[in-house]
C-alpha angles and dihedrals in degrees: 000000000000108000113225129216115278099040096098135044121244096261093053093044092051092045092050089047090054091049091049093048092049091047093051091047092052091047093051088061095039093050089069087075091053104039136065136154090285101047102034092083088056090063091057091049093048092050092048091047092052090049090052096046092047086065090062104083112189127199115256103167140354106307095355133099137182140197139202116282093191105201095120091045092051093048093050095047102041106009133269098276093048090041091062090050091051092051092047091054092048092050093045093053092045093049098045103035104025103031088234104143124009124276092227087046095051091103091050092049094048090048099049101029098033114026099030096045092047095047095045095040094048092044093053091044093053092045093052095044089048091055095038107026114208096020093117098149094048090047090049091053094050093043092054093042094056097038095065101056088039089059091047092052092050088053089052092050092050092047091050089052101041110003121133094232131054113250139183095242095204094052093046092046091051092047095045093044093047099049093040091051086061090046087048090061089058090045090050093052093048092047095047093047092047095047090045091052093050090046089055096049104029112005089171089068096060104094094195092056095057111121093008098092127086121239112276116241113209115201119216127218093255098046096274119136134204125199111221118200124220090252091052091048091053090051091048092055089075127193121021094206099090091052093047093049091049091048093050089049092053091046092052091049091052094048098036102040115008091050089072088069098050118127115264094204119116114273123242096273093047092048094049092043091054093046095045095042103244101099090089088068090072112114129211115272116250090229095037093123096053116120093248095045113129088012095299099317093114095049096037093248114148110254091237092056091047089049093052090050089051093049090053093049094048093045092052097043097042092043092050092049092047092051091048092049097043129111111250092219096079127103124266124263 
C-alpha cells in the first residue's frame, strides 16, 4: 500500500509529513524505555525482516495481491515506540533507494503504514491480552488483522480530504476496506506464525509478552523445585548472537530467494485506484531511474540481489538508530 507521488496535494503531503516527523521524534524518546544494549539489535533484525517480507506479495483475489505491512508485528516484538522507528526506516529505504512509495508521500506512508498500524495493532494486542492473559499468538493475529484495513481507511479519509482526484468516499472506503481485510488475513497469519516462532525459541525477546507469563517451576531430580522469575529466565537464556545470526539468515533467504516467487499482480491500493479512477494521478518517482528502482527491475539487477542490498541497508540504519536511542542500563548481548 505504498502511496506514490501525485496522489496528494501539497498541503496534505506537508501536513502528513509534519505528523510523521512529530511521531518519529516522540518515538525516539519513548524507545529508550524499550531498548537497551541487549534488545537494540532485535530492532535492526525486525526492521530488516519486515523489509524482506514486504517484498513477498501474495495473491488475495483475482488480479490483486497484497503484502505485509508489519506495524503490528514490529510493535509486538520490540514495542510500539521502537516499532514506529522500524517502520519509518523501512519506508525511508524503500522510498529513497527502491522508488517504492513517493518521496513527497513519505510522510503519508509513515503515517498510515507506520504510525496507524502500530497504534491500532498495539491497542488491539493489549486489549486482547488484557482480556485473555497469555494468549499472545491469538492477540497477534487479531492485532495484525485489524491494523491493515484500519490503515486503508485512514488512507481513504486523507485522500477524500486532500487527494488530487475526486472520489466517492463511500465506494473507495468499501473497496479499500474490503480488499485490505483480505490482505489483513495474510498479514495476521504471517504475524502470528512469526511471533509464535520467536516465543518458542526466545520468549524473552517478545516485548508484548513481557509480564504475561507465569513463573517457571523447575523440578529437581529428588523432588525439589525452584521457581524461576521472568528476569532470571531472561538472564539464563544467554547470548543473543545465535538468535540474531539465525534471524538474519532467514531474512536473507526470504529477500534473496523467496522474493523471486512473489506475485506480480497489482497490490490492493493499485487495484482500487485503477477501479476507482485515481491511479492515473500517480507521478513518476524522482529516483525512478536508479539501478535499484522497482527492486532492481530498472537497472537489470536480480530482485534477490536488490533484496539483499535492501536488507543490509535497513539492518544497518535501524540498528544504528536503535543503539543511539537505547538506554545504557541494559545488559550486554
